[in-house]
DSSP file (Angstrom, degrees, kcal/mol; ACC not computed):
  #  RESIDUE AA STRUCTURE BP1 BP2  ACC     N-H-->O    O-->H-N    N-H-->O    O-->H-N    TCO  KAPPA ALPHA  PHI   PSI    X-CA   Y-CA   Z-CA
    1    1 A M              0   0    0      0, 0.0    66,-1.0     0, 0.0     2,-0.2   0.000 360.0 360.0 360.0 106.1    0.0    0.0    0.0
    2    2 A P  E     -A   66   0A   0      0, 0.0    36,-2.5     0, 0.0     2,-0.4  -0.538 360.0-170.7 -77.6 138.9    1.8    3.1   -1.2
    3    3 A L  E     -Ab  65  38A   0     62,-2.3    62,-3.0    -2,-0.2     2,-0.5  -0.984   4.9-165.9-127.6 119.1    1.4    6.4    0.8
    4    4 A W  E     -Ab  64  39A   0     34,-2.7    36,-2.9    -2,-0.4     2,-0.5  -0.904   3.8-167.1-106.0 131.2    2.8    9.5   -0.8
    5    5 A K  E     -Ab  63  40A   0     58,-2.9    58,-2.7    -2,-0.5     2,-0.7  -0.979   5.9-165.7-117.0 119.5    3.3   12.7    1.2
    6    6 A I  E     -Ab  62  41A   0     34,-3.2    36,-3.2    -2,-0.5     2,-0.5  -0.909   1.1-165.4-111.8 110.3    4.0   15.7   -0.9
    7    7 A Y  E     +Ab  61  42A   0     54,-3.2    54,-2.4    -2,-0.7    36,-0.2  -0.836  24.6 158.8 -95.6 125.9    5.3   18.7    1.0
    8    8 A H  E     - b   0  43A   0     34,-2.3    36,-2.9    -2,-0.5    52,-0.2  -0.947  43.4 -81.1-147.3 161.0    5.1   21.9   -1.1
    9    9 A P  E >   - b   0  44A   0      0, 0.0     3,-2.0     0, 0.0     4,-0.3  -0.263  62.0 -85.8 -61.7 151.4    5.0   25.7   -0.9
   10   10 A V  T 3  S+     0   0    0     34,-0.7    36,-0.0     1,-0.3    32,-0.0  -0.361 114.8  11.4 -57.5 131.2    1.6   27.3    0.0
   11   11 A G  T 3  S+     0   0    0      2,-0.2    -1,-0.3    -3,-0.1     3,-0.0   0.512  87.5 124.6  79.4   4.8   -0.4   27.8   -3.2
   12   12 A A  S <  S+     0   0    0     -3,-2.0     2,-0.4     1,-0.1    -2,-0.1   0.836  73.1  35.6 -66.4 -31.4    1.8   25.7   -5.4
   13   13 A Y  S    S-     0   0    0     -4,-0.3    -2,-0.2    -5,-0.0    -1,-0.1  -0.968  71.6-142.1-130.4 138.3   -1.0   23.5   -6.5
   14   14 A T     >  -     0   0    0     -2,-0.4     4,-2.4     1,-0.1     5,-0.2  -0.360  39.0-100.8 -82.2 171.5   -4.7   24.0   -7.3
   15   15 A R  H  > S+     0   0    0      1,-0.2     4,-2.1     2,-0.2     5,-0.1   0.910 126.9  49.7 -58.7 -42.8   -7.4   21.6   -6.3
   16   16 A E  H  > S+     0   0    0      2,-0.2     4,-2.6     1,-0.2    -1,-0.2   0.902 107.8  53.4 -64.7 -41.9   -7.3   20.4   -9.9
   17   17 A D  H  > S+     0   0    0      1,-0.2     4,-2.9     2,-0.2     5,-0.2   0.939 108.9  49.6 -56.2 -47.3   -3.6   20.0   -9.9
   18   18 A K  H  X S+     0   0    0     -4,-2.4     4,-2.7     1,-0.2    -1,-0.2   0.903 110.5  50.1 -60.9 -42.1   -3.8   17.8   -6.8
   19   19 A H  H  X S+     0   0    0     -4,-2.1     4,-2.2     2,-0.2    -1,-0.2   0.931 112.7  46.3 -61.3 -45.8   -6.5   15.7   -8.4
   20   20 A R  H  X S+     0   0    0     -4,-2.6     4,-2.4     2,-0.2    -2,-0.2   0.899 113.3  48.8 -65.9 -41.4   -4.4   15.2  -11.6
   21   21 A V  H  X S+     0   0    0     -4,-2.9     4,-2.7     2,-0.2     5,-0.2   0.944 111.2  49.8 -63.0 -47.2   -1.2   14.4   -9.6
   22   22 A A  H  X S+     0   0    0     -4,-2.7     4,-2.5    -5,-0.2    -2,-0.2   0.890 111.5  49.3 -59.9 -39.7   -3.0   11.9   -7.4
   23   23 A K  H  X S+     0   0    0     -4,-2.2     4,-2.1    -5,-0.2    -1,-0.2   0.919 111.4  48.5 -64.9 -43.8   -4.5   10.2  -10.5
   24   24 A R  H  X S+     0   0    0     -4,-2.4     4,-0.8     2,-0.2    -2,-0.2   0.887 112.8  48.3 -65.0 -38.8   -1.0   10.0  -12.2
   25   25 A I  H >X S+     0   0    0     -4,-2.7     3,-1.0     1,-0.2     4,-0.8   0.935 110.3  51.2 -66.1 -45.8    0.5    8.6   -9.0
   26   26 A T  H >< S+     0   0    0     -4,-2.5     3,-1.0     1,-0.3    -2,-0.2   0.882 104.4  58.4 -58.0 -38.8   -2.3    6.0   -8.7
   27   27 A D  H >< S+     0   0    0     -4,-2.1     3,-0.7     1,-0.3    -1,-0.3   0.759  93.5  66.9 -65.1 -24.6   -1.7    5.0  -12.4
   28   28 A I  H << S+     0   0    0     -3,-1.0     2,-0.8    -4,-0.8    -1,-0.3   0.876  98.8  53.4 -59.8 -36.3    1.9    4.1  -11.5
   29   29 A Y  T X<  +     0   0    0     -3,-1.0     3,-2.1    -4,-0.8    -1,-0.3  -0.368  66.4 150.6 -98.2  53.6    0.6    1.3   -9.4
   30   30 A S  T <   +     0   0    0     -2,-0.8    -1,-0.2    -3,-0.7    -2,-0.1   0.693  67.3  60.8 -63.0 -19.6   -1.6   -0.4  -12.0
   31   31 A S  T 3  S+     0   0    0     -3,-0.2    -1,-0.3     2,-0.1    -2,-0.1   0.541  98.1  71.4 -85.4  -5.1   -1.2   -3.8  -10.5
   32   32 A L  S <  S-     0   0    0     -3,-2.1     2,-0.1    -6,-0.2     5,-0.1  -0.761  96.3 -96.5-106.2 153.4   -2.8   -2.7   -7.2
   33   33 A P    >   -     0   0    0      0, 0.0     3,-2.1     0, 0.0     4,-0.4  -0.477  38.9-121.6 -60.7 140.0   -6.4   -1.9   -6.5
   34   34 A K  G >  S+     0   0    0      1,-0.3     3,-1.6     2,-0.2    -5,-0.1   0.824 108.5  65.4 -57.0 -33.9   -6.8    1.9   -6.7
   35   35 A F  G 3  S+     0   0    0      1,-0.3    -1,-0.3     3,-0.0    -9,-0.0   0.589  90.3  67.4 -70.6  -6.8   -8.0    2.3   -3.1
   36   36 A Y  G <  S+     0   0    0     -3,-2.1     2,-0.6   -10,-0.1    -1,-0.3   0.724  84.6  84.0 -77.5 -22.3   -4.6    1.1   -1.9
   37   37 A V    <   -     0   0    0     -3,-1.6     2,-0.4    -4,-0.4   -34,-0.2  -0.733  59.7-175.8 -94.3 119.2   -2.8    4.2   -3.2
   38   38 A D  E     -b    3   0A   0    -36,-2.5   -34,-2.7    -2,-0.6     2,-0.4  -0.913   6.2-172.7-115.3 140.0   -2.9    7.2   -0.9
   39   39 A V  E     -b    4   0A   0     -2,-0.4     2,-0.5   -36,-0.2   -34,-0.2  -0.996   1.5-170.5-133.1 127.9   -1.6   10.7   -1.6
   40   40 A V  E     -b    5   0A   0    -36,-2.9   -34,-3.2    -2,-0.4     2,-0.5  -0.975   8.4-155.4-120.0 128.5   -1.4   13.5    0.9
   41   41 A F  E     -b    6   0A   0     -2,-0.5     2,-0.5   -36,-0.2   -34,-0.2  -0.897  10.7-170.9-102.0 128.6   -0.6   17.1    0.0
   42   42 A Q  E     -b    7   0A   0    -36,-3.2   -34,-2.3    -2,-0.5     2,-0.3  -0.931  12.5-148.4-125.2 108.0    0.9   19.3    2.8
   43   43 A E  E     -b    8   0A   0     -2,-0.5   -33,-0.1   -36,-0.2   -36,-0.1  -0.555  15.2-163.7 -71.2 136.1    1.3   23.0    2.2
   44   44 A V  E     -b    9   0A   0    -36,-2.9   -34,-0.7    -2,-0.3     5,-0.1  -0.975  16.0-128.6-126.2 118.0    4.3   24.3    4.1
   45   45 A P    >   -     0   0    0      0, 0.0     3,-2.4     0, 0.0     4,-0.4  -0.272  26.5-113.5 -61.4 151.0    4.7   28.0    4.7
   46   46 A Q  G >  S+     0   0    0      1,-0.3     3,-1.1     2,-0.2    10,-0.5   0.845 117.3  56.9 -55.6 -36.1    8.1   29.5    3.7
   47   47 A D  G 3  S+     0   0    0      1,-0.2    -1,-0.3     8,-0.1     3,-0.1   0.430 109.3  47.7 -79.2   5.4    9.0   30.2    7.3
   48   48 A S  G <  S+     0   0    0     -3,-2.4     2,-0.5     8,-0.1    -1,-0.2   0.329  99.5  71.7-121.4   4.0    8.5   26.5    8.2
   49   49 A F    <   +     0   0    0     -3,-1.1     7,-3.0    -4,-0.4     2,-0.4  -0.968  59.4 174.9-126.5 114.8   10.5   24.9    5.3
   50   50 A Y  E     -D   55   0B   0     -2,-0.5     2,-0.4     5,-0.3    -3,-0.0  -0.952  14.6-171.1-124.1 139.3   14.2   25.1    5.5
   51   51 A V  E >  S-D   54   0B   0      3,-2.8     3,-1.4    -2,-0.4    -2,-0.0  -0.992  82.9  -7.2-127.3 122.4   16.9   23.6    3.3
   52   52 A G  T 3  S-     0   0    0     -2,-0.4    -1,-0.1     1,-0.3    -2,-0.0   0.807 130.7 -57.7  62.8  29.0   20.5   23.9    4.4
   53   53 A G  T 3  S+     0   0    0      1,-0.2    -1,-0.3     0, 0.0    -3,-0.0   0.506 118.4 104.5  81.6   3.9   19.4   26.1    7.2
   54   54 A E  E <  S-D   51   0B   0     -3,-1.4    -3,-2.8     1,-0.0    -1,-0.2  -0.910  81.3 -96.6-119.4 146.1   17.8   28.7    4.9
   55   55 A P  E     -D   50   0B   0      0, 0.0     2,-0.5     0, 0.0    -5,-0.3  -0.323  37.1-149.2 -58.9 138.3   14.1   29.3    4.1
   56   56 A A        +     0   0    0     -7,-3.0     3,-0.2   -10,-0.5    -8,-0.1  -0.951  27.1 166.3-115.7 120.1   13.0   27.5    1.0
   57   57 A S  S    S+     0   0    0     -2,-0.5    -1,-0.1     1,-0.1   -11,-0.1   0.466  78.6  44.0-107.8  -4.3   10.2   29.0   -1.1
   58   58 A N  S    S+     0   0    0    -12,-0.1    40,-3.0   -50,-0.1     2,-0.4  -0.133  86.8 113.8-133.1  37.3   10.6   26.9   -4.2
   59   59 A F  E     - c   0  98A   0     38,-0.2     2,-0.5    -3,-0.2    40,-0.2  -0.931  39.9-168.9-124.3 135.6   11.0   23.3   -2.9
   60   60 A V  E     - c   0  99A   0     38,-2.5    40,-1.5    -2,-0.4     2,-0.5  -0.985   7.3-166.9-120.8 128.1    8.9   20.2   -3.1
   61   61 A R  E     -Ac   7 100A   0    -54,-2.4   -54,-3.2    -2,-0.5     2,-0.5  -0.968   2.5-165.3-117.4 126.2    9.7   17.2   -1.0
   62   62 A I  E     -Ac   6 101A   0     38,-2.3    40,-1.9    -2,-0.5     2,-0.5  -0.956   3.2-171.3-117.4 125.7    8.0   13.9   -1.7
   63   63 A H  E     -Ac   5 102A   0    -58,-2.7   -58,-2.9    -2,-0.5     2,-0.5  -0.969   5.9-165.9-117.0 122.1    8.1   11.0    0.8
   64   64 A M  E     -Ac   4 103A   0     38,-2.8    40,-3.3    -2,-0.5     2,-0.6  -0.931   5.6-164.1-111.4 128.8    6.9    7.6   -0.4
   65   65 A D  E     -Ac   3 104A   0    -62,-3.0   -62,-2.3    -2,-0.5     2,-0.7  -0.959   3.6-165.0-106.3 122.5    6.0    4.8    2.0
   66   66 A H  E     -Ac   2 105A   0     38,-3.4    40,-3.1    -2,-0.6     2,-0.6  -0.933   9.5-164.8-107.2 111.9    5.8    1.4    0.3
   67   67 A I  E     - c   0 106A   0    -66,-1.0    41,-0.1    -2,-0.7     3,-0.1  -0.868  69.7 -10.4-104.5 121.0    4.1   -0.9    2.8
   68   68 A A  S    S+     0   0    0     38,-1.9     2,-0.4    -2,-0.6    -1,-0.2   0.514 118.1  88.5  72.4   7.2    4.3   -4.7    2.1
   69   69 A R        -     0   0    0     37,-0.3     2,-0.3   -68,-0.1    37,-0.2  -0.996  54.0-176.5-132.7 140.8    5.7   -4.1   -1.4
   70   70 A Q        -     0   0    0     -2,-0.4     2,-0.9    35,-0.1    -3,-0.0  -0.971  32.9-122.4-136.6 152.4    9.4   -3.7   -2.4
   71   71 A L        -     0   0    0     -2,-0.3     6,-0.1     1,-0.1    34,-0.0  -0.839  34.9-178.6 -90.0 107.3   11.4   -3.0   -5.4
   72   72 A T        +     0   0    0     -2,-0.9     2,-0.3     4,-0.0    -1,-0.1   0.543  53.6  41.0 -95.3  -7.9   13.5   -6.1   -5.5
   73   73 A S  S  > S-     0   0    0      1,-0.1     4,-2.3     0, 0.0     5,-0.2  -0.934  77.0-117.8-136.3 161.0   15.8   -5.6   -8.5
   74   74 A E  H  > S+     0   0    0     -2,-0.3     4,-2.7     1,-0.2     5,-0.2   0.875 116.9  54.3 -63.3 -36.6   17.7   -2.8  -10.1
   75   75 A A  H  > S+     0   0    0      2,-0.2     4,-2.4     1,-0.2    -1,-0.2   0.913 108.7  47.9 -63.6 -42.3   15.6   -3.2  -13.2
   76   76 A A  H  > S+     0   0    0      2,-0.2     4,-2.5     1,-0.2    -2,-0.2   0.903 112.7  49.3 -64.8 -40.8   12.4   -2.8  -11.2
   77   77 A K  H  X S+     0   0    0     -4,-2.3     4,-2.9     2,-0.2     5,-0.2   0.934 111.6  48.3 -63.0 -46.8   13.8    0.2   -9.4
   78   78 A T  H  X S+     0   0    0     -4,-2.7     4,-1.9     1,-0.2    -2,-0.2   0.920 113.8  46.5 -60.7 -45.2   14.9    1.9  -12.7
   79   79 A K  H  X S+     0   0    0     -4,-2.4     4,-1.9     2,-0.2    -1,-0.2   0.919 114.1  48.1 -63.8 -44.0   11.5    1.2  -14.3
   80   80 A F  H  X S+     0   0    0     -4,-2.5     4,-2.5     1,-0.2    -2,-0.2   0.934 110.5  50.4 -63.5 -46.6    9.6    2.5  -11.2
   81   81 A L  H  X S+     0   0    0     -4,-2.9     4,-2.6     1,-0.2    -1,-0.2   0.858 108.8  52.5 -63.0 -34.8   11.7    5.7  -10.9
   82   82 A A  H  X S+     0   0    0     -4,-1.9     4,-2.2    -5,-0.2    -1,-0.2   0.901 110.2  48.3 -65.3 -40.2   11.2    6.4  -14.6
   83   83 A R  H  X S+     0   0    0     -4,-1.9     4,-2.1     2,-0.2    -2,-0.2   0.890 111.3  50.7 -66.9 -38.8    7.4    6.1  -14.1
   84   84 A V  H  X S+     0   0    0     -4,-2.5     4,-2.4     2,-0.2     5,-0.3   0.955 111.1  47.5 -61.9 -50.7    7.6    8.4  -11.0
   85   85 A E  H  X S+     0   0    0     -4,-2.6     4,-2.3     1,-0.2    -2,-0.2   0.911 111.8  50.4 -59.7 -42.4    9.5   11.0  -12.9
   86   86 A D  H  < S+     0   0    0     -4,-2.2    -1,-0.2     1,-0.2    -2,-0.2   0.888 112.5  47.9 -61.2 -39.6    7.1   10.9  -15.8
   87   87 A A  H  < S+     0   0    0     -4,-2.1    -2,-0.2     1,-0.2    -1,-0.2   0.887 122.4  30.2 -70.5 -40.0    4.1   11.2  -13.4
   88   88 A I  H >X S+     0   0    0     -4,-2.4     3,-1.8     1,-0.1     4,-1.1   0.679  93.4  89.2 -98.6 -17.6    5.4   14.2  -11.4
   89   89 A A  G ><>S+     0   0    0     -4,-2.3     5,-3.2    -5,-0.3     3,-0.7   0.860  85.1  55.2 -51.6 -43.9    7.6   16.1  -13.8
   90   90 A P  G 345S+     0   0    0      0, 0.0    -1,-0.3     0, 0.0    -2,-0.1   0.754 116.9  38.2 -62.9 -19.9    4.7   18.3  -15.2
   91   91 A F  G <45S+     0   0    0     -3,-1.8    -2,-0.2    -4,-0.1    -3,-0.1   0.496 133.4  16.3-107.5  -7.3    3.9   19.4  -11.6
   92   92 A V  T X<>S+     0   0    0     -4,-1.1     5,-2.0    -3,-0.7     3,-0.8   0.558 129.1  29.4-127.3 -77.1    7.4   19.7  -10.2
   93   93 A K  G > 5S+     0   0    0      1,-0.2     3,-1.7     2,-0.2    -4,-0.1   0.913 120.4  51.6 -60.0 -46.4   10.4   19.8  -12.6
   94   94 A D  G 3 <S+     0   0    0     -5,-3.2    -1,-0.2     1,-0.3    -3,-0.1   0.680 107.8  54.1 -68.7 -16.3    8.5   21.5  -15.4
   95   95 A R  G < 5S-     0   0    0     -3,-0.8    -1,-0.3    -6,-0.4    -2,-0.2   0.370 119.0-109.4 -96.7   2.9    7.2   24.2  -13.1
   96   96 A G  T < 5 +     0   0    0     -3,-1.7     2,-0.2    -4,-0.3    -3,-0.2   0.619  65.4 149.9  84.0  12.6   10.8   25.1  -12.0
   97   97 A F      < -     0   0    0     -5,-2.0     2,-0.3   -38,-0.0    -1,-0.3  -0.532  48.2-127.0 -76.3 143.9   10.6   23.7   -8.4
   98   98 A D  E     +c   59   0A   0    -40,-3.0   -38,-2.5    -2,-0.2     2,-0.3  -0.714  47.3 169.4 -77.0 142.6   13.6   22.3   -6.7
   99   99 A W  E     +c   60   0A   0     -2,-0.3     2,-0.3   -40,-0.2   -38,-0.2  -0.988  27.4 176.4-156.7 161.4   12.7   18.9   -5.5
  100  100 A E  E     -c   61   0A   0    -40,-1.5   -38,-2.3    -2,-0.3     2,-0.3  -0.965   9.7-166.1-158.1 161.7   13.7   15.5   -4.1
  101  101 A F  E     -c   62   0A   0     -2,-0.3     2,-0.3   -40,-0.2   -38,-0.2  -0.976   2.5-163.9-146.4 161.5   12.0   12.4   -3.0
  102  102 A H  E     -c   63   0A   0    -40,-1.9   -38,-2.8    -2,-0.3     2,-0.5  -0.981  12.1-139.8-144.2 160.0   12.7    9.3   -1.1
  103  103 A I  E     -c   64   0A   0     -2,-0.3     2,-0.5   -40,-0.2   -38,-0.2  -0.977   6.8-163.4-124.1 126.0   11.1    5.9   -0.7
  104  104 A D  E     -c   65   0A   0    -40,-3.3   -38,-3.4    -2,-0.5     2,-0.5  -0.919  11.7-158.3-102.0 134.2   10.8    3.9    2.6
  105  105 A E  E     -c   66   0A   0     -2,-0.5   -38,-0.2   -40,-0.2   -35,-0.1  -0.955   3.0-160.2-118.4 118.1   10.0    0.2    2.1
  106  106 A T  E     -c   67   0A   0    -40,-3.1   -38,-1.9    -2,-0.5   -37,-0.3  -0.844  28.8-117.1 -93.9 123.2    8.4   -1.7    4.9
  107  107 A P    >   -     0   0    0      0, 0.0     3,-1.8     0, 0.0   -39,-0.1  -0.240  18.0-120.3 -60.5 148.9    8.8   -5.5    4.5
  108  108 A F  T 3  S+     0   0    0      1,-0.3    -2,-0.0   -40,-0.2   -39,-0.0   0.841 112.4  50.9 -56.3 -37.2    5.7   -7.5    4.0
  109  109 A N  T 3  S+     0   0    0      2,-0.0    -1,-0.3     3,-0.0     3,-0.1   0.309  80.3 123.0 -90.1   9.8    6.5   -9.6    7.1
  110  110 A A  S <  S-     0   0    0     -3,-1.8     2,-0.0     1,-0.1    -4,-0.0  -0.446  73.1-100.5 -68.5 143.7    7.1   -6.6    9.4
  111  111 A P        -     0   0    0      0, 0.0     2,-0.4     0, 0.0    -1,-0.1  -0.362  33.9-136.2 -66.0 144.3    4.8   -6.6   12.5
  112  112 A S        -     0   0    0     -3,-0.1     2,-0.5    -2,-0.0    -3,-0.0  -0.806  12.3-159.6 -99.9 141.9    1.8   -4.4   12.3
  113  113 A I        -     0   0    0     -2,-0.4     2,-0.5     2,-0.0     0, 0.0  -0.987   4.9-167.9-122.4 124.3    0.8   -2.2   15.2
  114  114 A V        -     0   0    0     -2,-0.5     2,-0.3     2,-0.0    -2,-0.0  -0.947   5.3-169.2-112.6 126.0   -2.8   -1.0   15.4
  115  115 A T        -     0   0    0     -2,-0.5     2,-0.4     2,-0.0    -2,-0.0  -0.849   1.4-168.5-113.7 153.5   -3.6    1.7   17.9
  116  116 A Q        -     0   0    0     -2,-0.3     2,-0.5     2,-0.0    -2,-0.0  -0.998  16.1-136.8-142.0 134.4   -7.1    2.9   18.9
  117  117 A S        -     0   0    0     -2,-0.4     2,-0.5     2,-0.0    -2,-0.0  -0.769  18.6-162.6 -90.2 134.5   -8.2    5.8   20.9
  118  118 A L        -     0   0    0     -2,-0.5     2,-0.5     2,-0.0    -2,-0.0  -0.974   9.0-146.8-118.7 126.0  -10.9    5.2   23.4
  119  119 A L              0   0    0     -2,-0.5    -2,-0.0     1,-0.1     0, 0.0  -0.797 360.0 360.0 -89.7 129.2  -12.9    8.1   24.8
  120  120 A V              0   0    0     -2,-0.5    -1,-0.1     0, 0.0    -2,-0.0   0.421 360.0 360.0 -99.7 360.0  -13.9    7.4   28.4
């Protein structure tokens, strides 16, 4: 189950942009049911986003969590990264944003912890 968190400057994306990005990201995972793919957009004010100790007004950070799925070969990684770049380039690179992303992969056999809040 992929979860993408996209941290971006305030006002960088319209509602329609977010919809289109989420659709393009979901399409990357064509072998999964669509409801497995989650995308969260997080606006970050300039005074709350720093790169190298300096305020960043033109930076997009993408964090991907891959839960129970892993890229197991160099060929799979290369193919996946090409699909990622193709999906996000019109909304990041082509708009002149500085950007980076990383992928965390949780092994399928990792223990799950479920927490629940109870109101007394």
